[in-house]
C-alpha positions as a LaTeX table, in Angstrom:
\begin{tabular}{lrrr}
\hline
Residue & $x$ (\AA) & $y$ (\AA) & $z$ (\AA) \\
\hline
Met1 & 0.00 & 0.00 & 0.00 \\
Asp2 & 1.29 & 3.47 & $-0.89$ \\
Thr3 & 1.13 & 5.99 & 1.92 \\
Lys4 & $-1.12$ & 8.89 & 0.97 \\
Thr5 & 1.06 & 11.45 & 2.74 \\
Lys6 & $-1.07$ & 14.39 & 1.63 \\
Leu7 & $-4.01$ & 13.24 & 3.70 \\
His8 & $-4.51$ & 14.62 & 7.21 \\
Pro9 & $-2.19$ & 13.02 & 9.80 \\
Arg10 & $-5.18$ & 11.59 & 11.71 \\
Asn11 & $-6.84$ & 10.24 & 8.56 \\
Gln12 & $-7.08$ & 6.45 & 8.92 \\
His13 & $-6.72$ & 6.05 & 5.14 \\
Arg14 & $-3.23$ & 7.54 & 4.82 \\
Glu15 & $-1.82$ & 4.08 & 4.16 \\
Gly16 & $-4.20$ & 3.46 & 1.28 \\
Tyr17 & $-6.86$ & 0.75 & 1.11 \\
Asp18 & $-6.05$ & $-2.42$ & 3.04 \\
Phe19 & $-8.15$ & $-4.77$ & 0.92 \\
Gly20 & $-7.24$ & $-7.79$ & 3.03 \\
Arg21 & $-8.71$ & $-6.15$ & 6.09 \\
Leu22 & $-11.67$ & $-4.70$ & 4.17 \\
Val23 & $-12.61$ & $-8.04$ & 2.60 \\
Ala24 & $-12.33$ & $-9.74$ & 5.99 \\
Gln25 & $-14.91$ & $-7.28$ & 7.34 \\
Leu26 & $-17.13$ & $-7.34$ & 4.24 \\
Pro27 & $-16.53$ & $-10.50$ & 2.17 \\
Lys28 & $-18.74$ & $-9.39$ & $-0.74$ \\
Leu29 & $-16.12$ & $-6.75$ & $-1.61$ \\
Glu30 & $-13.83$ & $-9.52$ & $-2.89$ \\
Ala31 & $-16.02$ & $-10.01$ & $-5.97$ \\
Phe32 & $-15.19$ & $-6.43$ & $-7.03$ \\
Thr33 & $-11.42$ & $-6.55$ & $-6.49$ \\
Ile34 & $-9.02$ & $-6.58$ & $-9.42$ \\
Ser35 & $-5.25$ & $-6.35$ & $-9.90$ \\
Asn36 & $-3.79$ & $-3.17$ & $-11.36$ \\
Pro37 & $-0.87$ & $-3.22$ & $-13.87$ \\
Val38 & 1.72 & $-3.40$ & $-11.05$ \\
Gly39 & $-0.06$ & $-6.26$ & $-9.29$ \\
Gln40 & $-1.73$ & $-4.31$ & $-6.49$ \\
Ile41 & $-5.27$ & $-5.16$ & $-5.41$ \\
Thr42 & $-7.80$ & $-2.42$ & $-6.17$ \\
Ile43 & $-11.26$ & $-1.97$ & $-7.69$ \\
Asp44 & $-12.57$ & $-0.49$ & $-10.90$ \\
Phe45 & $-13.46$ & 3.05 & $-9.82$ \\
Gln46 & $-15.59$ & 3.43 & $-12.96$ \\
Asp47 & $-17.89$ & 0.74 & $-11.56$ \\
Val48 & $-20.55$ & 2.45 & $-9.41$ \\
Trp49 & $-21.36$ & $-0.78$ & $-7.56$ \\
Ala50 & $-17.71$ & $-1.43$ & $-6.76$ \\
Val51 & $-17.39$ & 2.08 & $-5.31$ \\
Arg52 & $-20.54$ & 1.60 & $-3.23$ \\
Val53 & $-19.38$ & $-1.73$ & $-1.77$ \\
Leu54 & $-15.94$ & $-0.25$ & $-1.06$ \\
Asn55 & $-17.64$ & 2.53 & 0.91 \\
Gln56 & $-19.67$ & $-0.03$ & 2.84 \\
Ala57 & $-16.47$ & $-1.85$ & 3.75 \\
Leu58 & $-14.66$ & 1.34 & 4.77 \\
Leu59 & $-17.51$ & 2.58 & 6.94 \\
Lys60 & $-17.87$ & $-0.81$ & 8.62 \\
Thr61 & $-14.15$ & $-1.39$ & 9.14 \\
Tyr62 & $-13.10$ & 2.03 & 10.37 \\
Tyr63 & $-16.26$ & 3.75 & 11.64 \\
Asn64 & $-18.38$ & 0.91 & 13.07 \\
Ile65 & $-21.23$ & 1.43 & 10.59 \\
Asn66 & $-22.70$ & $-2.04$ & 10.12 \\
Tyr67 & $-25.35$ & $-0.96$ & 7.61 \\
Trp68 & $-24.97$ & 1.66 & 4.90 \\
Asp69 & $-26.71$ & 1.83 & 1.55 \\
Ile70 & $-28.15$ & 4.52 & $-0.72$ \\
Pro71 & $-30.58$ & 4.52 & $-3.65$ \\
Ala72 & $-29.24$ & 4.17 & $-7.18$ \\
Asn73 & $-27.95$ & 7.43 & $-8.69$ \\
Tyr74 & $-27.49$ & 9.16 & $-5.32$ \\
Leu75 & $-24.11$ & 10.65 & $-4.44$ \\
Cys76 & $-21.68$ & 7.97 & $-3.28$ \\
Pro77 & $-18.80$ & 10.03 & $-1.86$ \\
Pro78 & $-15.11$ & 9.08 & $-1.74$ \\
Ile79 & $-14.53$ & 8.40 & 1.94 \\
Pro80 & $-10.87$ & 9.50 & 2.48 \\
Gly81 & $-11.49$ & 13.05 & 1.24 \\
Arg82 & $-14.61$ & 13.41 & 3.35 \\
Val83 & $-12.65$ & 12.23 & 6.39 \\
Asp84 & $-10.07$ & 14.95 & 5.80 \\
Tyr85 & $-12.73$ & 17.69 & 5.95 \\
Ile86 & $-13.85$ & 16.44 & 9.37 \\
His87 & $-10.29$ & 16.30 & 10.74 \\
Tyr88 & $-9.40$ & 19.77 & 9.53 \\
Leu89 & $-12.61$ & 21.14 & 11.04 \\
Ala90 & $-11.56$ & 19.56 & 14.33 \\
Asp91 & $-8.23$ & 21.39 & 14.02 \\
Leu92 & $-10.07$ & 24.65 & 13.36 \\
Leu93 & $-12.11$ & 24.21 & 16.53 \\
Ala94 & $-8.97$ & 23.24 & 18.45 \\
Ser95 & $-7.47$ & 26.63 & 17.57 \\
Asp96 & $-10.12$ & 28.17 & 19.83 \\
Asn97 & $-9.78$ & 25.41 & 22.43 \\
Asn98 & $-6.18$ & 25.73 & 23.66 \\
Gln99 & $-5.12$ & 23.46 & 20.77 \\
Glu100 & $-7.09$ & 20.56 & 22.23 \\
Ile101 & $-9.21$ & 18.54 & 19.79 \\
Pro102 & $-12.86$ & 18.91 & 20.85 \\
Arg103 & $-14.62$ & 15.65 & 21.63 \\
Gly104 & $-18.05$ & 14.68 & 22.87 \\
Arg105 & $-21.71$ & 15.42 & 22.23 \\
Asn106 & $-21.51$ & 18.89 & 23.71 \\
Phe107 & $-19.90$ & 19.95 & 20.45 \\
Lys108 & $-22.57$ & 20.59 & 17.84 \\
Ala109 & $-22.11$ & 20.30 & 14.07 \\
Leu110 & $-24.59$ & 21.25 & 11.34 \\
Asp111 & $-24.23$ & 19.42 & 8.00 \\
Ile112 & $-25.91$ & 21.34 & 5.16 \\
Gly113 & $-26.91$ & 18.97 & 2.34 \\
Thr114 & $-26.19$ & 15.83 & 4.33 \\
Gly115 & $-27.59$ & 13.64 & 1.54 \\
Ala116 & $-28.79$ & 10.06 & 1.64 \\
Asn117 & $-25.19$ & 8.97 & 2.31 \\
Leu118 & $-24.98$ & 10.88 & 5.65 \\
Val119 & $-21.22$ & 10.47 & 5.44 \\
Tyr120 & $-20.06$ & 13.51 & 7.44 \\
Pro121 & $-22.20$ & 12.78 & 10.52 \\
Leu122 & $-21.21$ & 9.10 & 10.41 \\
Ile123 & $-17.51$ & 9.93 & 10.34 \\
Gly124 & $-17.69$ & 12.86 & 12.74 \\
Gln125 & $-19.60$ & 10.93 & 15.38 \\
Ser126 & $-17.22$ & 7.98 & 15.15 \\
Glu127 & $-14.01$ & 10.04 & 15.24 \\
Tyr128 & $-14.95$ & 12.73 & 17.74 \\
Gly129 & $-18.35$ & 11.92 & 19.24 \\
Trp130 & $-19.84$ & 15.24 & 18.11 \\
His131 & $-23.59$ & 15.70 & 17.95 \\
Phe132 & $-24.69$ & 16.19 & 14.35 \\
Thr133 & $-27.70$ & 17.78 & 12.76 \\
Gly134 & $-28.10$ & 16.86 & 9.08 \\
Val135 & $-30.19$ & 18.94 & 6.68 \\
Asp136 & $-31.35$ & 18.20 & 3.16 \\
Ile137 & $-33.99$ & 19.46 & 0.74 \\
Asp138 & $-34.63$ & 15.98 & $-0.69$ \\
Pro139 & $-37.26$ & 14.01 & 1.30 \\
Thr140 & $-35.96$ & 10.69 & $-0.05$ \\
Ala141 & $-32.45$ & 11.52 & 1.16 \\
Ile142 & $-33.81$ & 12.28 & 4.63 \\
Lys143 & $-35.73$ & 8.98 & 4.75 \\
Val144 & $-32.69$ & 6.96 & 3.69 \\
Ala145 & $-30.50$ & 8.79 & 6.21 \\
Gln146 & $-33.07$ & 8.07 & 8.94 \\
His147 & $-32.96$ & 4.38 & 8.03 \\
Ile148 & $-29.16$ & 4.36 & 8.32 \\
Cys149 & $-29.42$ & 6.00 & 11.75 \\
Gln150 & $-32.08$ & 3.57 & 12.97 \\
Phe151 & $-30.21$ & 0.48 & 11.83 \\
Asn152 & $-26.94$ & 1.61 & 13.43 \\
Glu153 & $-28.67$ & 3.04 & 16.53 \\
Leu154 & $-27.25$ & 6.52 & 15.98 \\
Glu155 & $-28.63$ & 9.75 & 17.41 \\
Ile156 & $-28.39$ & 12.19 & 14.52 \\
Asp157 & $-30.95$ & 14.99 & 14.21 \\
Leu158 & $-32.27$ & 15.05 & 10.63 \\
Arg159 & $-34.23$ & 18.00 & 9.25 \\
Gln160 & $-35.77$ & 18.65 & 5.86 \\
Gln161 & $-35.32$ & 22.07 & 4.28 \\
Asn162 & $-38.63$ & 22.88 & 2.60 \\
Ile163 & $-37.65$ & 26.09 & 0.81 \\
Arg164 & $-35.07$ & 25.65 & $-1.93$ \\
Glu165 & $-33.66$ & 29.18 & $-1.62$ \\
Asn166 & $-33.02$ & 28.78 & 2.09 \\
Ile167 & $-29.89$ & 27.33 & 3.63 \\
Phe168 & $-29.88$ & 28.24 & 7.33 \\
Arg169 & $-33.31$ & 29.84 & 7.49 \\
Gly170 & $-35.95$ & 27.43 & 8.73 \\
Val171 & $-33.23$ & 25.04 & 9.91 \\
Ile172 & $-31.44$ & 26.76 & 12.79 \\
Lys173 & $-33.96$ & 27.17 & 15.59 \\
Pro174 & $-34.16$ & 30.22 & 17.85 \\
His175 & $-31.57$ & 30.09 & 20.66 \\
Glu176 & $-29.95$ & 26.98 & 19.07 \\
Thr177 & $-26.16$ & 27.09 & 18.76 \\
Phe178 & $-23.59$ & 25.18 & 16.70 \\
His179 & $-19.82$ & 25.07 & 16.91 \\
Ile180 & $-19.32$ & 24.29 & 13.24 \\
Thr181 & $-21.35$ & 24.13 & 10.05 \\
Leu182 & $-20.12$ & 22.18 & 7.04 \\
Cys183 & $-21.26$ & 21.81 & 3.46 \\
Asn184 & $-20.34$ & 20.05 & 0.24 \\
Pro185 & $-22.16$ & 22.42 & $-2.13$ \\
Pro186 & $-23.37$ & 21.62 & $-5.64$ \\
Phe187 & $-20.28$ & 22.55 & $-7.62$ \\
His188 & $-21.73$ & 23.01 & $-11.11$ \\
Ala189 & $-24.06$ & 25.56 & $-12.69$ \\
Ser190 & $-25.81$ & 22.94 & $-14.87$ \\
Ile191 & $-25.97$ & 19.21 & $-15.54$ \\
Glu192 & $-24.06$ & 19.86 & $-18.81$ \\
Asn193 & $-21.18$ & 21.36 & $-16.81$ \\
Ala194 & $-21.26$ & 18.39 & $-14.44$ \\
Asn195 & $-21.01$ & 15.94 & $-17.35$ \\
Lys196 & $-18.12$ & 17.88 & $-18.93$ \\
Ala197 & $-16.24$ & 17.84 & $-15.62$ \\
Thr198 & $-16.69$ & 14.08 & $-15.42$ \\
Gln199 & $-15.32$ & 13.65 & $-18.95$ \\
Arg200 & $-12.25$ & 15.75 & $-18.08$ \\
Lys201 & $-11.66$ & 13.65 & $-14.98$ \\
Trp202 & $-11.71$ & 10.38 & $-16.88$ \\
Arg203 & $-9.43$ & 11.78 & $-19.59$ \\
Asn204 & $-6.96$ & 12.99 & $-16.98$ \\
Leu205 & $-6.97$ & 9.48 & $-15.49$ \\
Gly206 & $-6.30$ & 7.99 & $-18.92$ \\
Lys207 & $-9.73$ & 6.35 & $-19.10$ \\
Gly208 & $-10.80$ & 7.96 & $-22.37$ \\
Gln209 & $-14.46$ & 8.77 & $-22.91$ \\
Ser210 & $-16.94$ & 7.59 & $-20.31$ \\
Lys211 & $-20.45$ & 8.67 & $-19.42$ \\
Lys212 & $-20.20$ & 7.09 & $-16.01$ \\
Leu213 & $-20.58$ & 9.20 & $-12.89$ \\
Asn214 & $-18.79$ & 6.76 & $-10.61$ \\
Phe215 & $-19.87$ & 8.62 & $-7.48$ \\
Gly216 & $-23.38$ & 9.29 & $-8.80$ \\
Gly217 & $-25.44$ & 12.22 & $-7.62$ \\
Gln218 & $-28.90$ & 13.69 & $-7.92$ \\
Asn219 & $-29.37$ & 17.03 & $-9.68$ \\
Thr220 & $-29.57$ & 18.91 & $-6.35$ \\
Glu221 & $-26.28$ & 17.28 & $-5.30$ \\
Leu222 & $-24.43$ & 18.13 & $-8.51$ \\
Phe223 & $-25.56$ & 21.55 & $-9.68$ \\
Cys224 & $-27.57$ & 24.68 & $-8.92$ \\
Pro225 & $-28.11$ & 27.94 & $-10.84$ \\
Gly226 & $-24.92$ & 29.96 & $-10.55$ \\
Gly227 & $-22.89$ & 26.97 & $-9.34$ \\
Glu228 & $-20.96$ & 26.85 & $-6.09$ \\
Ile229 & $-20.06$ & 30.55 & $-6.05$ \\
Lys230 & $-23.74$ & 31.52 & $-6.03$ \\
Phe231 & $-24.57$ & 28.84 & $-3.46$ \\
Ile232 & $-21.80$ & 29.86 & $-1.05$ \\
Ala233 & $-22.64$ & 33.54 & $-1.56$ \\
Ser234 & $-26.21$ & 32.78 & $-0.46$ \\
Met235 & $-24.82$ & 30.84 & 2.48 \\
Val236 & $-22.73$ & 33.84 & 3.55 \\
Glu237 & $-25.69$ & 36.20 & 3.18 \\
Gln238 & $-27.90$ & 34.01 & 5.36 \\
Ser239 & $-25.13$ & 33.37 & 7.88 \\
Ile240 & $-25.32$ & 37.02 & 8.92 \\
Glu241 & $-28.71$ & 36.33 & 10.48 \\
Phe242 & $-27.20$ & 33.57 & 12.64 \\
Ala243 & $-23.88$ & 35.25 & 13.42 \\
Asp244 & $-24.28$ & 34.71 & 17.17 \\
Gln245 & $-25.56$ & 31.13 & 16.89 \\
Cys246 & $-22.65$ & 29.51 & 15.04 \\
Leu247 & $-19.01$ & 29.65 & 16.04 \\
Trp248 & $-17.68$ & 28.82 & 12.55 \\
Phe249 & $-19.44$ & 28.49 & 9.21 \\
Ser250 & $-17.67$ & 26.51 & 6.49 \\
Ser251 & $-18.01$ & 25.12 & 2.98 \\
Leu252 & $-15.92$ & 23.15 & 0.53 \\
Val253 & $-14.74$ & 25.19 & $-2.47$ \\
Ser254 & $-13.90$ & 23.10 & $-5.53$ \\
Lys255 & $-12.52$ & 25.91 & $-7.70$ \\
Lys256 & $-9.53$ & 27.91 & $-6.49$ \\
Asp257 & $-10.60$ & 30.85 & $-8.67$ \\
Asn258 & $-13.74$ & 31.21 & $-6.55$ \\
Leu259 & $-11.75$ & 32.16 & $-3.45$ \\
Lys260 & $-11.09$ & 35.75 & $-4.50$ \\
Pro261 & $-14.76$ & 36.69 & $-5.03$ \\
Leu262 & $-15.70$ & 34.79 & $-1.86$ \\
His263 & $-13.21$ & 36.84 & 0.17 \\
Lys264 & $-14.82$ & 39.98 & $-1.24$ \\
Ile265 & $-18.28$ & 38.72 & $-0.28$ \\
Leu266 & $-17.09$ & 37.88 & 3.23 \\
Arg267 & $-15.51$ & 41.33 & 3.70 \\
Lys268 & $-18.82$ & 42.88 & 2.73 \\
Ala269 & $-20.53$ & 40.66 & 5.32 \\
Lys270 & $-18.10$ & 42.07 & 7.94 \\
Val271 & $-16.94$ & 38.73 & 9.29 \\
Thr272 & $-14.37$ & 38.73 & 12.09 \\
Asp273 & $-12.10$ & 36.04 & 10.69 \\
Val274 & $-11.69$ & 33.91 & 7.55 \\
Lys275 & $-9.69$ & 30.71 & 7.11 \\
Val276 & $-8.91$ & 28.82 & 3.91 \\
Val277 & $-7.71$ & 25.28 & 4.57 \\
Lys278 & $-6.10$ & 23.27 & 1.77 \\
Met279 & $-6.58$ & 19.52 & 1.53 \\
Ala280 & $-5.17$ & 16.99 & $-0.93$ \\
Gln281 & $-5.80$ & 13.40 & $-1.93$ \\
Gly282 & $-3.35$ & 12.08 & $-4.48$ \\
Gln283 & $-3.18$ & 14.58 & $-7.33$ \\
Lys284 & $-6.48$ & 16.18 & $-6.41$ \\
Val285 & $-6.26$ & 19.41 & $-4.39$ \\
Ser286 & $-9.32$ & 20.72 & $-2.58$ \\
Arg287 & $-10.04$ & 23.25 & 0.12 \\
Phe288 & $-12.66$ & 24.65 & 2.40 \\
Ile289 & $-13.35$ & 28.20 & 3.49 \\
Ala290 & $-14.49$ & 29.01 & 7.02 \\
Trp291 & $-15.70$ & 32.27 & 8.50 \\
Thr292 & $-16.88$ & 33.58 & 11.84 \\
Tyr293 & $-18.48$ & 36.72 & 13.24 \\
Ile294 & $-17.31$ & 36.03 & 16.78 \\
Lys295 & $-14.10$ & 37.50 & 18.21 \\
Lys296 & $-11.27$ & 35.20 & 19.30 \\
Ser297 & $-11.74$ & 35.82 & 23.04 \\
Gln298 & $-15.44$ & 35.06 & 22.80 \\
Arg299 & $-14.78$ & 31.92 & 20.73 \\
Arg300 & $-12.61$ & 30.58 & 23.52 \\
Leu301 & $-15.45$ & 31.10 & 26.00 \\
Tyr302 & $-17.82$ & 29.39 & 23.54 \\
Met303 & $-15.58$ & 26.33 & 23.51 \\
Lys304 & $-14.93$ & 26.44 & 27.25 \\
Arg305 & $-18.66$ & 26.15 & 27.97 \\
Ala306 & $-18.90$ & 23.03 & 25.74 \\
Asn307 & $-16.00$ & 21.41 & 27.60 \\
Lys308 & $-17.86$ & 21.50 & 30.92 \\
\hline
\end{tabular}
């Protein structure tokens, strides 16, 4: 196994996929394993079913999730990259907590667009014991996520967003507080853009032309009018209304070029602090942007109360 040194130091997948261990935990994965040109065991990442079963094995082996499944054509996320987001968010919170990683259900996380896969709450609860609230506009996604919670006996608060234009409105209740919000926004402005991005990815991997979306995704998961820049801009605008109820707001940003306009939007919103955290998995570089309206001294008190 090749060490994925660019992953977060606490990421359990830094050493790559241990297929011997994974197959031992989930024997049906063996039917999807193949040998690559240098003789290493892997799977065909163009095969949507292989990716899904790999995720089942990873979640069971490393995060104690005995049951996980999603409907066909729903987003099936790559686990290692999602794990990195959680670990770097923990580091962000630690910066306001005397450099101690926050653990336990007193720390509250809000996952915007949690999806049927529920992957961030599953990982975050397992790694740090945080209490998660997951939000999605898709009623089917909420039902599937509820089923995953029930089967695994997990206490995750799931809420449906009923108004498409809203992100935090109608979700964050009066007097409710969160330490962190997270989001994997729809990156593309249209389904055509999403398909073109997929074609570029396969070409860059030397796979030629392929119409396969190996990680799937519903329309609401893949694109929205204006793409991610418009979505995150709306998130920033609405975050102003909840400035005192969330310690840090955050979102993944797929395109580096979007950072400059986002900084401008955040300055206009008069945030107190902004962080851009880079992440990498193999050749892929990603990042998230986080912002807060609360001063450093007050953030420390916010965290201190949760530690009691």
